[in-house]
C-alpha positions as protocol buffer text, in pm:
chain_id: "A"
residue {
  index: 1
  type: MET
  ca { x: -1115 y: -5629 z: 456 }
}
residue {
  index: 2
  type: ALA
  ca { x: -970 y: -5771 z: 137 }
}
residue {
  index: 3
  type: GLY
  ca { x: -594 y: -5762 z: 103 }
}
residue {
  index: 4
  type: VAL
  ca { x: -258 y: -5907 z: 197 }
}
residue {
  index: 5
  type: SER
  ca { x: -15 y: -5830 z: 478 }
}
residue {
  index: 6
  type: LEU
  ca { x: 354 y: -5902 z: 419 }
}
residue {
  index: 7
  type: SER
  ca { x: 603 y: -5898 z: 708 }
}
residue {
  index: 8
  type: VAL
  ca { x: 980 y: -5902 z: 652 }
}
residue {
  index: 9
  type: MET
  ca { x: 1218 y: -6018 z: 927 }
}
residue {
  index: 10
  type: LEU
  ca { x: 1571 y: -6141 z: 982 }
}
residue {
  index: 11
  type: LEU
  ca { x: 1550 y: -6517 z: 1038 }
}
residue {
  index: 12
  type: ASP
  ca { x: 1811 y: -6712 z: 1234 }
}
residue {
  index: 13
  type: ASP
  ca { x: 1806 y: -7083 z: 1324 }
}
residue {
  index: 14
  type: GLU
  ca { x: 1636 y: -7030 z: 1661 }
}
residue {
  index: 15
  type: LEU
  ca { x: 1355 y: -6816 z: 1516 }
}
residue {
  index: 16
  type: ALA
  ca { x: 1313 y: -7056 z: 1226 }
}
residue {
  index: 17
  type: ALA
  ca { x: 1252 y: -7345 z: 1466 }
}
residue {
  index: 18
  type: LEU
  ca { x: 999 y: -7141 z: 1663 }
}
residue {
  index: 19
  type: TYR
  ca { x: 828 y: -7020 z: 1348 }
}
residue {
  index: 20
  type: ASP
  ca { x: 790 y: -7377 z: 1223 }
}
residue {
  index: 21
  type: ALA
  ca { x: 654 y: -7507 z: 1556 }
}
residue {
  index: 22
  type: PRO
  ca { x: 301 y: -7647 z: 1536 }
}
residue {
  index: 23
  type: CYS
  ca { x: 26 y: -7417 z: 1657 }
}
residue {
  index: 24
  type: GLY
  ca { x: -346 y: -7370 z: 1621 }
}
residue {
  index: 25
  type: THR
  ca { x: -503 y: -7030 z: 1689 }
}
residue {
  index: 26
  type: PRO
  ca { x: -793 y: -6838 z: 1535 }
}
residue {
  index: 27
  type: ALA
  ca { x: -550 y: -6614 z: 1345 }
}
residue {
  index: 28
  type: PHE
  ca { x: -272 y: -6855 z: 1246 }
}
residue {
  index: 29
  type: ARG
  ca { x: -235 y: -7230 z: 1206 }
}
residue {
  index: 30
  type: SER
  ca { x: 85 y: -7422 z: 1137 }
}
residue {
  index: 31
  type: VAL
  ca { x: 57 y: -7798 z: 1100 }
}
residue {
  index: 32
  type: PRO
  ca { x: 380 y: -7984 z: 1017 }
}
residue {
  index: 33
  type: ALA
  ca { x: 344 y: -8326 z: 859 }
}
residue {
  index: 34
  type: ASP
  ca { x: 420 y: -8511 z: 1186 }
}
residue {
  index: 35
  type: HIS
  ca { x: 154 y: -8324 z: 1387 }
}
residue {
  index: 36
  type: GLY
  ca { x: -172 y: -8451 z: 1249 }
}
residue {
  index: 37
  type: ASP
  ca { x: -354 y: -8360 z: 1572 }
}
residue {
  index: 38
  type: LEU
  ca { x: -364 y: -7989 z: 1488 }
}
residue {
  index: 39
  type: ARG
  ca { x: -580 y: -7998 z: 1180 }
}
residue {
  index: 40
  type: PRO
  ca { x: -688 y: -7656 z: 1052 }
}
residue {
  index: 41
  type: ALA
  ca { x: -1057 y: -7586 z: 1054 }
}
residue {
  index: 42
  type: GLU
  ca { x: -1230 y: -7642 z: 723 }
}
residue {
  index: 43
  type: SER
  ca { x: -1254 y: -7324 z: 525 }
}
residue {
  index: 44
  type: ALA
  ca { x: -1594 y: -7218 z: 406 }
}
residue {
  index: 45
  type: PRO
  ca { x: -1611 y: -7144 z: 34 }
}
residue {
  index: 46
  type: ALA
  ca { x: -1571 y: -6777 z: -39 }
}
residue {
  index: 47
  type: ALA
  ca { x: -1907 y: -6609 z: -67 }
}
residue {
  index: 48
  type: SER
  ca { x: -1950 y: -6441 z: -401 }
}
residue {
  index: 49
  type: ALA
  ca { x: -2089 y: -6090 z: -384 }
}
residue {
  index: 50
  type: ALA
  ca { x: -2444 y: -6091 z: -511 }
}
residue {
  index: 51
  type: PRO
  ca { x: -2473 y: -5841 z: -795 }
}
residue {
  index: 52
  type: VAL
  ca { x: -2699 y: -5547 z: -724 }
}
residue {
  index: 53
  type: ARG
  ca { x: -2923 y: -5475 z: -1020 }
}
residue {
  index: 54
  type: THR
  ca { x: -2960 y: -5130 z: -1162 }
}
residue {
  index: 55
  type: SER
  ca { x: -3229 y: -4937 z: -976 }
}
residue {
  index: 56
  type: PRO
  ca { x: -3566 y: -5043 z: -1111 }
}
residue {
  index: 57
  type: ALA
  ca { x: -3854 y: -4803 z: -1163 }
}
residue {
  index: 58
  type: THR
  ca { x: -4013 y: -4933 z: -844 }
}
residue {
  index: 59
  type: ASP
  ca { x: -3726 y: -4822 z: -619 }
}
residue {
  index: 60
  type: LEU
  ca { x: -3830 y: -4572 z: -355 }
}
residue {
  index: 61
  type: PRO
  ca { x: -3633 y: -4246 z: -300 }
}
residue {
  index: 62
  type: ALA
  ca { x: -3366 y: -4357 z: -52 }
}
residue {
  index: 63
  type: THR
  ca { x: -3289 y: -4678 z: -240 }
}
residue {
  index: 64
  type: ALA
  ca { x: -3281 y: -4498 z: -575 }
}
residue {
  index: 65
  type: ALA
  ca { x: -3043 y: -4235 z: -435 }
}
residue {
  index: 66
  type: LEU
  ca { x: -2810 y: -4499 z: -293 }
}
residue {
  index: 67
  type: GLN
  ca { x: -2813 y: -4689 z: -621 }
}
residue {
  index: 68
  type: ALA
  ca { x: -2722 y: -4371 z: -808 }
}
residue {
  index: 69
  type: ALA
  ca { x: -2438 y: -4312 z: -560 }
}
residue {
  index: 70
  type: LEU
  ca { x: -2317 y: -4669 z: -607 }
}
residue {
  index: 71
  type: ASP
  ca { x: -2316 y: -4632 z: -987 }
}
residue {
  index: 72
  type: LEU
  ca { x: -2116 y: -4309 z: -977 }
}
residue {
  index: 73
  type: ILE
  ca { x: -1866 y: -4421 z: -714 }
}
residue {
  index: 74
  type: THR
  ca { x: -1814 y: -4751 z: -896 }
}
residue {
  index: 75
  type: ALA
  ca { x: -1714 y: -4550 z: -1202 }
}
residue {
  index: 76
  type: ASN
  ca { x: -1455 y: -4372 z: -986 }
}
residue {
  index: 77
  type: GLU
  ca { x: -1339 y: -4678 z: -787 }
}
residue {
  index: 78
  type: ASP
  ca { x: -991 y: -4699 z: -939 }
}
residue {
  index: 79
  type: GLU
  ca { x: -920 y: -4330 z: -886 }
}
residue {
  index: 80
  type: LEU
  ca { x: -1029 y: -4350 z: -522 }
}
residue {
  index: 81
  type: GLY
  ca { x: -794 y: -4643 z: -472 }
}
residue {
  index: 82
  type: ARG
  ca { x: -511 y: -4450 z: -633 }
}
residue {
  index: 83
  type: LEU
  ca { x: -567 y: -4149 z: -404 }
}
residue {
  index: 84
  type: ASP
  ca { x: -584 y: -4372 z: -98 }
}
residue {
  index: 85
  type: ALA
  ca { x: -261 y: -4545 z: -195 }
}
residue {
  index: 86
  type: VAL
  ca { x: -67 y: -4217 z: -178 }
}
residue {
  index: 87
  type: ALA
  ca { x: -55 y: -4230 z: 201 }
}
residue {
  index: 88
  type: GLY
  ca { x: -271 y: -4531 z: 286 }
}
residue {
  index: 89
  type: ASP
  ca { x: -337 y: -4890 z: 184 }
}
residue {
  index: 90
  type: GLY
  ca { x: -523 y: -4821 z: -140 }
}
residue {
  index: 91
  type: ASP
  ca { x: -846 y: -5003 z: -57 }
}
residue {
  index: 92
  type: HIS
  ca { x: -1082 y: -4707 z: -16 }
}
residue {
  index: 93
  type: GLY
  ca { x: -1245 y: -4744 z: -356 }
}
residue {
  index: 94
  type: ILE
  ca { x: -1311 y: -5116 z: -332 }
}
residue {
  index: 95
  type: GLY
  ca { x: -1426 y: -5083 z: 30 }
}
residue {
  index: 96
  type: ILE
  ca { x: -1680 y: -4807 z: -36 }
}
residue {
  index: 97
  type: VAL
  ca { x: -1816 y: -4985 z: -343 }
}
residue {
  index: 98
  type: ARG
  ca { x: -1855 y: -5307 z: -146 }
}
residue {
  index: 99
  type: GLY
  ca { x: -2026 y: -5120 z: 136 }
}
residue {
  index: 100
  type: LEU
  ca { x: -2264 y: -4934 z: -95 }
}
residue {
  index: 101
  type: ARG
  ca { x: -2368 y: -5259 z: -263 }
}
residue {
  index: 102
  type: ALA
  ca { x: -2471 y: -5390 z: 77 }
}
residue {
  index: 103
  type: ALA
  ca { x: -2638 y: -5059 z: 161 }
}
residue {
  index: 104
  type: VAL
  ca { x: -2851 y: -5067 z: -156 }
}
residue {
  index: 105
  type: ALA
  ca { x: -2961 y: -5424 z: -88 }
}
residue {
  index: 106
  type: ALA
  ca { x: -3052 y: -5339 z: 273 }
}
residue {
  index: 107
  type: ALA
  ca { x: -3241 y: -5023 z: 175 }
}
residue {
  index: 108
  type: ARG
  ca { x: -3434 y: -5202 z: -98 }
}
residue {
  index: 109
  type: THR
  ca { x: -3558 y: -5448 z: 165 }
}
residue {
  index: 110
  type: ALA
  ca { x: -3620 y: -5195 z: 442 }
}
residue {
  index: 111
  type: GLU
  ca { x: -3788 y: -4901 z: 261 }
}
residue {
  index: 112
  type: PRO
  ca { x: -4163 y: -4959 z: 305 }
}
residue {
  index: 113
  type: GLY
  ca { x: -4298 y: -4648 z: 130 }
}
residue {
  index: 114
  type: PRO
  ca { x: -4482 y: -4438 z: 39 }
}
residue {
  index: 115
  type: ALA
  ca { x: -4231 y: -4239 z: -163 }
}
residue {
  index: 116
  type: ALA
  ca { x: -4334 y: -3903 z: -15 }
}
residue {
  index: 117
  type: ASP
  ca { x: -4284 y: -4017 z: 346 }
}
residue {
  index: 118
  type: PRO
  ca { x: -3941 y: -3929 z: 489 }
}
residue {
  index: 119
  type: ARG
  ca { x: -3998 y: -4184 z: 765 }
}
residue {
  index: 120
  type: SER
  ca { x: -3982 y: -4456 z: 501 }
}
residue {
  index: 121
  type: ALA
  ca { x: -3652 y: -4320 z: 372 }
}
residue {
  index: 122
  type: GLY
  ca { x: -3530 y: -4293 z: 731 }
}
residue {
  index: 123
  type: ALA
  ca { x: -3592 y: -4662 z: 791 }
}
residue {
  index: 124
  type: ALA
  ca { x: -3408 y: -4747 z: 470 }
}
residue {
  index: 125
  type: LEU
  ca { x: -3106 y: -4531 z: 554 }
}
residue {
  index: 126
  type: LEU
  ca { x: -3080 y: -4671 z: 907 }
}
residue {
  index: 127
  type: ALA
  ca { x: -3065 y: -5023 z: 765 }
}
residue {
  index: 128
  type: ALA
  ca { x: -2830 y: -4912 z: 487 }
}
residue {
  index: 129
  type: GLY
  ca { x: -2589 y: -4750 z: 732 }
}
residue {
  index: 130
  type: LEU
  ca { x: -2554 y: -5067 z: 937 }
}
residue {
  index: 131
  type: ALA
  ca { x: -2508 y: -5277 z: 623 }
}
residue {
  index: 132
  type: LEU
  ca { x: -2246 y: -5043 z: 478 }
}
residue {
  index: 133
  type: ALA
  ca { x: -2040 y: -5035 z: 797 }
}
residue {
  index: 134
  type: ASP
  ca { x: -2052 y: -5414 z: 823 }
}
residue {
  index: 135
  type: ALA
  ca { x: -1961 y: -5484 z: 461 }
}
residue {
  index: 136
  type: SER
  ca { x: -1711 y: -5209 z: 388 }
}
residue {
  index: 137
  type: GLY
  ca { x: -1458 y: -5261 z: 665 }
}
residue {
  index: 138
  type: GLY
  ca { x: -1205 y: -5013 z: 797 }
}
residue {
  index: 139
  type: ALA
  ca { x: -1252 y: -4666 z: 937 }
}
residue {
  index: 140
  type: SER
  ca { x: -1415 y: -4528 z: 622 }
}
residue {
  index: 141
  type: GLY
  ca { x: -1685 y: -4793 z: 634 }
}
residue {
  index: 142
  type: ALA
  ca { x: -1770 y: -4707 z: 993 }
}
residue {
  index: 143
  type: LEU
  ca { x: -1780 y: -4335 z: 915 }
}
residue {
  index: 144
  type: TYR
  ca { x: -1992 y: -4368 z: 601 }
}
residue {
  index: 145
  type: GLY
  ca { x: -2225 y: -4607 z: 780 }
}
residue {
  index: 146
  type: THR
  ca { x: -2264 y: -4348 z: 1055 }
}
residue {
  index: 147
  type: LEU
  ca { x: -2344 y: -4076 z: 800 }
}
residue {
  index: 148
  type: LEU
  ca { x: -2628 y: -4283 z: 655 }
}
residue {
  index: 149
  type: ALA
  ca { x: -2760 y: -4394 z: 992 }
}
residue {
  index: 150
  type: GLU
  ca { x: -2759 y: -4042 z: 1140 }
}
residue {
  index: 151
  type: THR
  ca { x: -2936 y: -3907 z: 832 }
}
residue {
  index: 152
  type: GLY
  ca { x: -3191 y: -4185 z: 859 }
}
residue {
  index: 153
  type: ALA
  ca { x: -3251 y: -4115 z: 1228 }
}
residue {
  index: 154
  type: VAL
  ca { x: -3348 y: -3754 z: 1150 }
}
residue {
  index: 155
  type: LEU
  ca { x: -3574 y: -3846 z: 856 }
}
residue {
  index: 156
  type: ALA
  ca { x: -3744 y: -4120 z: 1058 }
}
residue {
  index: 157
  type: LYS
  ca { x: -3897 y: -3855 z: 1286 }
}
residue {
  index: 158
  type: ALA
  ca { x: -4025 y: -3619 z: 1016 }
}
residue {
  index: 159
  type: ASP
  ca { x: -4358 y: -3584 z: 839 }
}
residue {
  index: 160
  type: ALA
  ca { x: -4256 y: -3410 z: 517 }
}
residue {
  index: 161
  type: TYR
  ca { x: -3947 y: -3339 z: 308 }
}
residue {
  index: 162
  type: CYS
  ca { x: -3796 y: -2990 z: 296 }
}
residue {
  index: 163
  type: THR
  ca { x: -3451 y: -2837 z: 268 }
}
residue {
  index: 164
  type: ALA
  ca { x: -3442 y: -2751 z: 639 }
}
residue {
  index: 165
  type: LEU
  ca { x: -3505 y: -3116 z: 727 }
}
residue {
  index: 166
  type: LEU
  ca { x: -3213 y: -3233 z: 512 }
}
residue {
  index: 167
  type: ALA
  ca { x: -2996 y: -2958 z: 663 }
}
residue {
  index: 168
  type: ASP
  ca { x: -3083 y: -3097 z: 1008 }
}
residue {
  index: 169
  type: ALA
  ca { x: -2982 y: -3443 z: 887 }
}
residue {
  index: 170
  type: ALA
  ca { x: -2653 y: -3315 z: 745 }
}
residue {
  index: 171
  type: GLU
  ca { x: -2573 y: -3142 z: 1074 }
}
residue {
  index: 172
  type: ALA
  ca { x: -2650 y: -3457 z: 1272 }
}
residue {
  index: 173
  type: ALA
  ca { x: -2416 y: -3653 z: 1045 }
}
residue {
  index: 174
  type: GLN
  ca { x: -2148 y: -3386 z: 1070 }
}
residue {
  index: 175
  type: ARG
  ca { x: -2159 y: -3401 z: 1452 }
}
residue {
  index: 176
  type: ALA
  ca { x: -2144 y: -3780 z: 1458 }
}
residue {
  index: 177
  type: VAL
  ca { x: -1821 y: -3814 z: 1258 }
}
residue {
  index: 178
  type: PRO
  ca { x: -1595 y: -3635 z: 1512 }
}
residue {
  index: 179
  type: ASP
  ca { x: -1768 y: -3821 z: 1794 }
}
residue {
  index: 180
  type: LEU
  ca { x: -1683 y: -4153 z: 1629 }
}
residue {
  index: 181
  type: GLY
  ca { x: -1340 y: -4091 z: 1477 }
}
residue {
  index: 182
  type: GLY
  ca { x: -1208 y: -3787 z: 1662 }
}
residue {
  index: 183
  type: ALA
  ca { x: -1136 y: -3589 z: 1344 }
}
residue {
  index: 184
  type: ARG
  ca { x: -1193 y: -3217 z: 1309 }
}
residue {
  index: 185
  type: VAL
  ca { x: -1234 y: -2990 z: 1008 }
}
residue {
  index: 186
  type: GLY
  ca { x: -887 y: -2929 z: 866 }
}
residue {
  index: 187
  type: ASP
  ca { x: -752 y: -3275 z: 953 }
}
residue {
  index: 188
  type: LYS
  ca { x: -785 y: -3382 z: 586 }
}
residue {
  index: 189
  type: THR
  ca { x: -1075 y: -3625 z: 616 }
}
residue {
  index: 190
  type: LEU
  ca { x: -1424 y: -3651 z: 468 }
}
residue {
  index: 191
  type: LEU
  ca { x: -1528 y: -3385 z: 721 }
}
residue {
  index: 192
  type: ASP
  ca { x: -1355 y: -3126 z: 506 }
}
residue {
  index: 193
  type: ALA
  ca { x: -1610 y: -3194 z: 232 }
}
residue {
  index: 194
  type: LEU
  ca { x: -1907 y: -3265 z: 460 }
}
residue {
  index: 195
  type: ASP
  ca { x: -1881 y: -2943 z: 662 }
}
residue {
  index: 196
  type: PRO
  ca { x: -1912 y: -2701 z: 367 }
}
residue {
  index: 197
  type: PHE
  ca { x: -2195 y: -2915 z: 230 }
}
residue {
  index: 198
  type: ARG
  ca { x: -2376 y: -2884 z: 562 }
}
residue {
  index: 199
  type: ALA
  ca { x: -2314 y: -2509 z: 583 }
}
residue {
  index: 200
  type: GLU
  ca { x: -2438 y: -2444 z: 227 }
}
residue {
  index: 201
  type: LEU
  ca { x: -2750 y: -2655 z: 277 }
}
residue {
  index: 202
  type: ARG
  ca { x: -2828 y: -2471 z: 600 }
}
residue {
  index: 203
  type: ALA
  ca { x: -2777 y: -2134 z: 433 }
}
residue {
  index: 204
  type: ARG
  ca { x: -3033 y: -2235 z: 169 }
}
residue {
  index: 205
  type: ALA
  ca { x: -3279 y: -2392 z: 414 }
}
residue {
  index: 206
  type: ALA
  ca { x: -3569 y: -2180 z: 284 }
}
residue {
  index: 207
  type: ALA
  ca { x: -3500 y: -2263 z: -81 }
}
residue {
  index: 208
  type: PRO
  ca { x: -3643 y: -2558 z: -281 }
}
residue {
  index: 209
  type: LEU
  ca { x: -3460 y: -2879 z: -199 }
}
residue {
  index: 210
  type: PRO
  ca { x: -3328 y: -2986 z: -544 }
}
residue {
  index: 211
  type: GLY
  ca { x: -3147 y: -2659 z: -614 }
}
residue {
  index: 212
  type: ALA
  ca { x: -3022 y: -2621 z: -257 }
}
residue {
  index: 213
  type: TRP
  ca { x: -2880 y: -2973 z: -252 }
}
residue {
  index: 214
  type: LYS
  ca { x: -2711 y: -2928 z: -588 }
}
residue {
  index: 215
  type: ALA
  ca { x: -2541 y: -2608 z: -471 }
}
residue {
  index: 216
  type: ALA
  ca { x: -2431 y: -2776 z: -148 }
}
residue {
  index: 217
  type: ALA
  ca { x: -2291 y: -3074 z: -341 }
}
residue {
  index: 218
  type: ARG
  ca { x: -2086 y: -2835 z: -556 }
}
residue {
  index: 219
  type: SER
  ca { x: -1944 y: -2683 z: -237 }
}
residue {
  index: 220
  type: ALA
  ca { x: -1846 y: -3031 z: -117 }
}
residue {
  index: 221
  type: THR
  ca { x: -1677 y: -3108 z: -450 }
}
residue {
  index: 222
  type: ARG
  ca { x: -1471 y: -2788 z: -439 }
}
residue {
  index: 223
  type: ALA
  ca { x: -1376 y: -2850 z: -77 }
}
residue {
  index: 224
  type: ALA
  ca { x: -1274 y: -3209 z: -152 }
}
residue {
  index: 225
  type: SER
  ca { x: -1035 y: -3088 z: -423 }
}
residue {
  index: 226
  type: ALA
  ca { x: -895 y: -2827 z: -182 }
}
residue {
  index: 227
  type: THR
  ca { x: -790 y: -3098 z: 65 }
}
residue {
  index: 228
  type: ALA
  ca { x: -484 y: -3141 z: -159 }
}
residue {
  index: 229
  type: ASP
  ca { x: -344 y: -2835 z: 21 }
}
residue {
  index: 230
  type: LEU
  ca { x: -383 y: -2996 z: 365 }
}
residue {
  index: 231
  type: THR
  ca { x: -147 y: -3226 z: 553 }
}
residue {
  index: 232
  type: PRO
  ca { x: -317 y: -3531 z: 711 }
}
residue {
  index: 233
  type: SER
  ca { x: -360 y: -3516 z: 1089 }
}
residue {
  index: 234
  type: ARG
  ca { x: -561 y: -3833 z: 1157 }
}
residue {
  index: 235
  type: GLY
  ca { x: -526 y: -4205 z: 1093 }
}
residue {
  index: 236
  type: ARG
  ca { x: -267 y: -4392 z: 888 }
}
residue {
  index: 237
  type: ALA
  ca { x: -214 y: -4098 z: 653 }
}
residue {
  index: 238
  type: ALA
  ca { x: -101 y: -3880 z: 944 }
}
residue {
  index: 239
  type: ARG
  ca { x: 176 y: -4125 z: 1024 }
}
residue {
  index: 240
  type: MET
  ca { x: 308 y: -4085 z: 669 }
}
residue {
  index: 241
  type: GLY
  ca { x: 396 y: -3722 z: 738 }
}
residue {
  index: 242
  type: SER
  ca { x: 377 y: -3484 z: 442 }
}
residue {
  index: 243
  type: LEU
  ca { x: 352 y: -3763 z: 183 }
}
residue {
  index: 244
  type: GLY
  ca { x: -15 y: -3691 z: 124 }
}
residue {
  index: 245
  type: HIS
  ca { x: 35 y: -3317 z: 72 }
}
residue {
  index: 246
  type: GLY
  ca { x: -54 y: -3219 z: -283 }
}
residue {
  index: 247
  type: HIS
  ca { x: -310 y: -3499 z: -321 }
}
residue {
  index: 248
  type: PRO
  ca { x: -678 y: -3469 z: -220 }
}
residue {
  index: 249
  type: ASP
  ca { x: -811 y: -3695 z: 53 }
}
residue {
  index: 250
  type: ALA
  ca { x: -978 y: -4011 z: -81 }
}
residue {
  index: 251
  type: GLY
  ca { x: -1256 y: -3999 z: 180 }
}
residue {
  index: 252
  type: ALA
  ca { x: -1345 y: -3638 z: 98 }
}
residue {
  index: 253
  type: VAL
  ca { x: -1330 y: -3710 z: -275 }
}
residue {
  index: 254
  type: SER
  ca { x: -1559 y: -4014 z: -246 }
}
residue {
  index: 255
  type: LEU
  ca { x: -1818 y: -3810 z: -56 }
}
residue {
  index: 256
  type: SER
  ca { x: -1848 y: -3569 z: -349 }
}
residue {
  index: 257
  type: PRO
  ca { x: -1992 y: -3811 z: -610 }
}
residue {
  index: 258
  type: LEU
  ca { x: -2219 y: -3961 z: -345 }
}
residue {
  index: 259
  type: LEU
  ca { x: -2371 y: -3620 z: -271 }
}
residue {
  index: 260
  type: THR
  ca { x: -2377 y: -3531 z: -642 }
}
residue {
  index: 261
  type: ALA
  ca { x: -2563 y: -3852 z: -727 }
}
residue {
  index: 262
  type: VAL
  ca { x: -2826 y: -3782 z: -463 }
}
residue {
  index: 263
  type: GLY
  ca { x: -2868 y: -3430 z: -603 }
}
residue {
  index: 264
  type: ASP
  ca { x: -2918 y: -3569 z: -953 }
}
residue {
  index: 265
  type: GLN
  ca { x: -3193 y: -3793 z: -817 }
}
residue {
  index: 266
  type: LEU
  ca { x: -3362 y: -3499 z: -648 }
}
residue {
  index: 267
  type: ASN
  ca { x: -3345 y: -3289 z: -965 }
}
residue {
  index: 268
  type: GLY
  ca { x: -3478 y: -3582 z: -1166 }
}
C-alpha cells in the first residue's frame, strides 16, 4: 500500500543509542558510517503504473464493464479518499483505482470470447478479481477482489445470460464477503450496499437484465448514502468510535458507481 507511517516517542539517551545501533532486517536497515558491513540491499526502481487505455470497441463485455467502472470510480477518487479519511487512513480511493486498473488489464488478457458467452466473462472476472486483490492492497482490495472472483465463478458455469444468473452471482458474492471479513449487514461496510442490490436483483429475476440491474444499482446507491446513519462496527473505523457517524462508508459508496457503470454498459 502507498503511504507513510509516522511514530512519535519520547527519546532518552539509552533509547537513542539503541535506535542508532546498526541493524539489517527485511523491514528496517540502519547503517552507521563505521559499519560498512551492513549494506542495504539495492532498491529496485519504482515501477510506473502502466496506463490502461480507454475501452476499445473490441473489448468484450466483462472487460468493457470493468473499464466503465474504472472510469467512473476514477472520477470519484478524491471523494472516496475524503470519506475514508473521516475514520480511516484515506487511501480507499487510490487503492480501488489502482486495483481496478490491474483488473481491467487482467480481464482484457483473459476474456476469450465470444461476447454472448458468460463463461468467457467468468474467466475474465476470475482473473480480474485476483489482479485487483493483489494490486489494491488492504482489506477493501481483498473484498472487492472476492466480489469479482465469486461473480466470475458463477458465470463460468453458465450457458446464457439472464437476470436470474446475475442474481445468483450477486448472492454468491454477498455470502463470500462475511466469510472473508466477518462483517454483517448493519456493520457499515460495503455489505450495506451489496445486500439491497442482491435483494432487488433477485426480486426482478424474471425481468430483462438491463432494467433489473439498473433498479438494483439504484437500491445500492440509496443504501450507500444511508450508511451515514450507521456507526462502524468492523475494522479500523470501529476503533474510532462514533467519529464516522454522519458520514457514509467509503466502501459502500465506491460499490455504487461500480454497479452503476456496469448497468450503463448493459443498457448500452
